[in-house]
Structures are given as structure tokens and as C-alpha cells.
C-alpha positions as CSV (number, residue, x, y, z in Angstrom):
1,X,163.2,128.1,21.1
2,X,163.6,128.3,24.8
3,X,160.6,129.2,27.0
4,X,160.8,131.5,29.9
5,X,158.6,131.1,32.9
6,X,157.4,134.2,34.6
7,X,155.1,134.8,37.6
8,X,152.0,136.9,38.3
9,X,151.2,138.4,41.7
10,X,147.6,139.2,42.6
11,X,147.0,142.9,43.1
12,X,144.8,142.1,46.0
13,X,146.6,140.3,48.9
14,X,144.8,137.4,50.4
15,X,145.4,134.7,52.9
16,X,143.3,131.9,54.5
17,X,143.1,130.3,57.9
18,X,141.6,127.0,59.0
19,X,140.3,126.8,62.5
20,X,142.1,123.8,64.0
21,X,142.0,124.1,67.8
22,X,140.7,126.1,70.8
23,X,143.6,128.5,70.6
24,X,142.0,130.0,67.5
25,X,139.0,131.2,69.6
26,X,141.3,133.4,71.7
27,X,143.6,134.8,69.0
28,X,144.3,134.0,65.3
29,X,147.8,134.0,63.9
30,X,148.4,135.9,60.7
31,X,150.6,133.9,58.3
32,X,154.2,135.0,58.7
33,X,154.8,135.4,55.0
34,X,151.8,137.8,54.8
35,X,153.1,139.8,57.7
36,X,156.6,140.0,56.1
37,X,155.2,141.3,52.8
38,X,152.3,143.5,54.0
39,X,152.8,144.0,57.7
40,X,154.1,147.6,57.2
41,X,150.6,148.5,55.8
42,X,148.7,147.2,58.8
43,X,147.9,149.5,61.8
44,X,147.5,148.2,65.3
45,X,143.8,148.1,64.8
46,X,142.1,146.5,61.7
47,X,138.6,146.1,60.5
48,X,137.0,142.8,59.4
49,X,134.2,143.3,57.0
50,X,131.7,140.5,56.3
51,X,129.6,140.0,53.1
52,X,126.6,141.0,55.3
53,X,128.1,144.5,55.6
54,X,128.9,144.1,59.3
55,X,132.3,145.4,60.4
56,X,134.3,144.4,63.4
57,X,137.3,146.2,64.9
58,X,140.1,143.8,66.0
59,X,143.5,144.7,67.4
60,X,146.7,143.3,66.0
61,X,149.3,142.0,68.5
62,X,152.9,141.7,67.3
63,X,155.9,139.9,68.8
64,X,159.1,138.7,67.3
65,X,158.0,139.3,63.7
66,X,154.8,137.4,64.3
67,X,151.3,138.9,64.5
68,X,147.8,137.8,65.7
69,X,144.3,139.1,65.6
70,X,143.6,139.3,69.4
71,X,141.5,141.9,71.2
72,X,138.1,141.8,69.7
73,X,138.7,138.4,68.0
74,X,137.0,136.4,70.7
75,X,133.7,138.3,70.2
76,X,134.0,137.9,66.4
77,X,134.7,134.1,66.8
78,X,131.7,133.7,69.1
79,X,129.3,135.8,67.1
80,X,129.9,133.8,63.9
81,X,129.9,130.5,65.7
82,X,133.3,129.5,64.3
83,X,134.4,125.9,65.0
84,X,137.1,123.4,64.2
85,X,137.3,122.8,60.4
86,X,135.9,126.2,59.4
87,X,137.8,128.0,56.7
88,X,138.3,131.8,56.6
89,X,139.4,133.7,53.5
90,X,140.9,137.2,54.3
91,X,141.2,139.7,51.4
92,X,143.1,142.9,52.2
93,X,141.4,146.0,50.9
94,X,143.9,148.6,52.1
95,X,143.5,151.1,54.9
96,X,143.7,148.2,57.5
97,X,140.5,146.7,56.1
98,X,140.0,143.0,55.5
99,X,137.0,141.4,53.7
100,X,136.3,138.0,55.4
101,X,134.5,135.1,53.9
102,X,133.6,132.1,56.1
103,X,133.2,128.5,54.9
104,X,132.0,125.6,57.0
105,X,133.1,121.9,57.1
106,X,131.1,121.3,53.9
107,X,133.4,123.7,52.1
108,X,130.3,125.9,51.5
109,X,130.1,129.6,52.4
110,X,128.1,130.0,55.6
111,X,125.0,132.2,56.1
112,X,126.1,135.3,58.0
113,X,124.1,136.3,61.1
114,X,123.2,140.0,61.1
115,X,122.6,142.4,63.9
116,X,119.1,143.9,63.7
117,X,119.2,147.5,64.6
118,X,116.3,147.6,67.0
119,X,117.4,150.1,69.6
120,X,114.8,152.6,68.4
121,X,111.9,150.2,69.3
122,X,109.8,151.6,72.1
123,X,110.2,148.6,74.4
124,X,113.9,148.0,73.9
125,X,115.1,147.2,77.5
126,X,118.7,148.4,76.8
127,X,117.5,152.0,76.6
128,X,115.6,154.2,78.9
129,X,114.6,157.8,78.3
130,X,115.1,159.6,81.6
131,X,113.6,163.1,80.9
132,X,111.2,164.5,78.4
133,X,112.4,167.5,76.4
134,X,111.6,170.9,78.0
135,X,113.9,173.8,76.9
136,X,115.8,175.4,79.7
137,X,118.6,178.0,79.9
138,X,121.2,175.2,79.7
139,X,119.9,173.5,76.6
140,X,118.8,176.3,74.3
141,X,120.9,178.8,72.5
142,X,117.9,180.9,71.6
143,X,114.5,180.5,73.2
144,X,112.2,178.6,70.9
145,X,108.9,180.1,69.9
146,X,105.9,179.0,72.1
147,X,104.5,176.9,69.2
148,X,107.8,175.0,68.8
149,X,108.2,174.4,72.5
150,X,107.1,170.9,73.5
151,X,104.6,170.8,76.3
152,X,105.8,169.6,79.7
153,X,103.9,166.5,80.9
154,X,103.6,165.7,84.6
155,X,103.4,162.0,85.0
156,X,102.2,160.0,88.0
157,X,102.7,156.4,88.6
158,X,100.0,154.2,90.1
159,X,100.8,150.8,91.5
160,X,100.5,149.0,88.1
161,X,102.7,151.6,86.4
162,X,105.3,151.3,89.1
163,X,105.4,147.6,88.7
164,X,105.8,147.9,85.0
165,X,108.7,150.4,85.5
166,X,110.4,148.1,88.0
167,X,110.0,145.2,85.6
168,X,111.6,147.2,82.8
169,X,114.5,148.2,85.1
170,X,115.0,144.5,86.0
171,X,115.0,143.5,82.3
172,X,117.5,146.3,81.6
173,X,119.9,144.9,84.2
174,X,119.6,141.4,83.0
175,X,120.4,142.3,79.4
176,X,123.2,140.2,78.0
177,X,126.1,142.5,78.3
178,X,129.1,140.4,79.3
179,X,128.2,140.7,83.0
180,X,128.8,143.8,85.1
181,X,126.2,146.2,83.7
182,X,124.0,145.7,86.8
183,X,126.6,147.6,88.9
184,X,127.0,150.2,86.2
185,X,123.2,150.5,86.0
186,X,122.9,151.1,89.7
187,X,125.4,154.0,89.5
188,X,123.7,155.4,86.4
189,X,120.3,155.4,88.0
190,X,121.6,157.8,90.6
191,X,122.3,160.4,87.9
192,X,120.2,163.5,88.2
193,X,119.7,166.3,85.7
194,X,117.0,168.7,84.6
195,X,118.1,168.3,81.0
196,X,116.7,165.7,78.6
197,X,118.7,162.5,79.0
198,X,118.7,159.0,77.7
199,X,120.4,156.0,79.3
200,X,121.9,153.3,76.9
201,X,123.6,150.1,77.9
202,X,126.5,149.3,75.5
203,X,125.7,146.2,73.4
204,X,128.1,144.4,71.1
205,X,126.8,146.1,67.9
206,X,127.3,149.6,69.4
207,X,130.9,148.8,70.1
208,X,131.9,146.9,66.9
209,X,129.6,148.3,64.2
210,X,130.5,152.0,64.3
211,X,126.9,153.0,64.9
212,X,124.8,153.9,67.9
213,X,121.0,153.8,67.5
214,X,118.8,156.1,69.6
215,X,115.0,156.1,69.8
216,X,113.6,158.4,67.2
217,X,111.0,159.8,69.6
218,X,113.8,161.1,71.9
219,X,115.8,162.7,69.1
220,X,112.7,164.2,67.3
221,X,111.6,165.9,70.5
222,X,114.4,168.5,69.9
223,X,115.4,168.3,66.3
224,X,113.7,167.4,62.9
225,X,116.8,167.5,60.7
226,X,117.4,164.4,58.6
227,X,121.2,164.7,58.9
228,X,123.3,167.0,61.0
229,X,126.6,167.2,62.9
230,X,126.7,167.0,66.6
231,X,129.3,167.0,69.4
232,X,129.8,164.4,72.1
233,X,131.2,165.9,75.2
234,X,133.2,164.2,78.0
235,X,134.6,166.6,80.6
236,X,136.2,169.4,78.6
237,X,136.8,167.3,75.4
238,X,134.5,167.1,72.4
239,X,134.2,164.5,69.6
240,X,132.5,165.3,66.3
241,X,130.0,162.8,64.9
242,X,127.0,162.7,62.6
243,X,123.3,162.2,63.5
244,X,121.1,160.7,60.8
245,X,117.3,160.6,61.1
246,X,114.9,158.6,59.0
247,X,111.2,158.9,59.8
248,X,110.4,156.3,57.1
249,X,112.6,153.7,58.7
250,X,111.9,155.0,62.2
251,X,115.5,155.2,63.1
252,X,118.0,157.7,64.5
253,X,121.7,156.9,64.3
254,X,124.9,158.4,65.5
255,X,127.8,157.4,63.2
256,X,130.8,158.9,61.3
257,X,132.8,159.6,64.4
258,X,131.1,157.3,66.9
259,X,133.8,154.6,66.5
260,X,136.5,157.1,67.3
261,X,134.6,158.1,70.4
262,X,134.2,154.5,71.4
263,X,137.9,153.7,70.9
264,X,139.3,156.8,72.6
265,X,137.0,156.5,75.6
266,X,137.6,152.8,75.9
267,X,133.9,151.9,75.9
268,X,133.1,148.2,76.4
269,X,130.1,145.9,76.3
270,X,128.3,146.3,79.6
271,X,129.1,149.9,80.2
272,X,126.2,152.3,80.6
273,X,126.1,155.7,79.1
274,X,123.8,158.6,79.8
275,X,123.5,161.1,76.9
276,X,122.5,164.5,78.3
277,X,121.3,167.3,75.9
278,X,123.3,170.4,76.5
279,X,122.7,172.5,73.4
280,X,120.0,172.4,70.7
281,X,121.1,174.7,67.9
282,X,124.7,173.6,67.9
283,X,123.8,170.1,69.0
284,X,125.8,168.9,72.0
285,X,125.2,165.7,74.0
286,X,127.2,165.3,77.2
287,X,128.1,161.7,77.8
288,X,128.3,160.3,81.3
289,X,130.0,156.9,81.4
290,X,129.4,154.2,84.0
291,X,131.8,151.3,83.6
292,X,130.4,147.7,83.7
């Protein structure tokens, strides 16, 4: 009786890469056989998802039937402290999403650093609230009742307060941001508006993790909804996104649309954005961007 040998193909495509030289810190070549079999399913931008839940957007560069992870890869490489001898397993999940597992020189999976979402903390120096909320003709669709209207507070700065504010601005400008945000900050500080506004320096997790955190105290000054849609305005264009509030966790996040806004407006680490409240009922935040 003759035996026939058959083969089995895994339903989930995978490939691995070993970090062998410094070139891998700049771009990482995707195995040619993988590109040949599955390249048609990949877009020019893919997401790398780690077991920690963090996701990174990396662009795919193609040339002569070869492909590399390039733009965005250097930040990924640096954040996870990759080095010669590290082993990476890529599992393709579809929709241009890869799950990535990292193993060190001991052949043991590494511990993954996580980004702590701390931008809502009162003393976070990457954020500065410019104006308190006071409804005006521009920001309200209908006049709120007197009881719902936040009181206007006139604040004066003595010598000590002025020194503290100056120190906060210095800390803001020194924030690790890839260099260049100090110039962006200087331009942003010249911004003037009567509307409630908040200034945020773009950090790596705002660019790569599809979420922007905003201090809860700023958001709750004009809305109490746990989840609502909003529009981000640049010039005459609008982008839809979702605002999620959690009083328990003391967080306010813009997501579900934030990554599209980041990509289409070419935001980078070191840029400074001012979010200006334009409408309350149909929530609109106008975004003024100052490039780093």
C-alpha cells in the first residue's frame, strides 16, 4: 500500500525576524516569500499590536517586489529597546494588522513596556488649559440656564504664582518630544481666543496609540456626557471622532477617529495643538496646529 504525503497550511499567516544589525533599527525587511503570498492584502500602512494592547502604525515601503516596515518603525524599535539577537514573531490578523511577540537573547518573551495614560493629571506639563469655560455667542447653540452656567473667575498672579507659571512653561518646552516643540510652543503661546482652549504637545502615545487624552476638568466644564460624538475642525474641514469620559478613572479620551485625524493632518511628535471650543450642543473643537 503506497502512502501519499500531503501538506497543511496554517490559516493564520506568520513570519519571524531576527535583529542582526543596525540596519534593522531603521527599517525591517518583510520576508520576500511572505510578500509574494500575502502582499496584495497589505495596505501602505499597517498596525503592529503587542500583547500589552499597544498598537503602532507603521508604513510599508515597496520596491522591486520587496517590502520593508519603515516610517514609524524606528520609534517602535526604540520604544521596545530592540537589539541584536532579539527575535520577533509577526502574526497576520487581516485588515493590515499584525500581532507582534518579542523574544530576547534568552529565547524568552520579553516584558512589554506600556504607556501610562497620564495626560489628565493636573500637573502634566505637556498640557496647559488656556481659558476657563464661559459660554459666549460663538460657543453656545442655545444659552444655558443661569444654574448651568459656570462662573467666571478672575485670576491674578502674584510674584510666586508668576514664577510657578513660568516654571511650568519651561517644563512644557523641555518635554521629550523629538526636539522642535520649543519653537512650536512659542508660536502656540501667541494664540489668542475668548473661547475655552487647551494646548497639548503631541507625545508618541498620542500619535501611535489612536487615542488623545484630555484633562477631565477641562472637558467636564462644558459637558457631562459619558460618551458622545464630536467634530474636529481644521479650516473648513471636519473629522468625526468619539469623546469618552470616565469620572471613576478620571479620564477623558478622544478616539474612534483620532488616528484618521492624525494621519490626514500629518501630525508628528513635537507638534503643538490648541483645541478651541466652538460649539457645545453639537460639540466642535477647532484645532490649531503648530509644527515642531
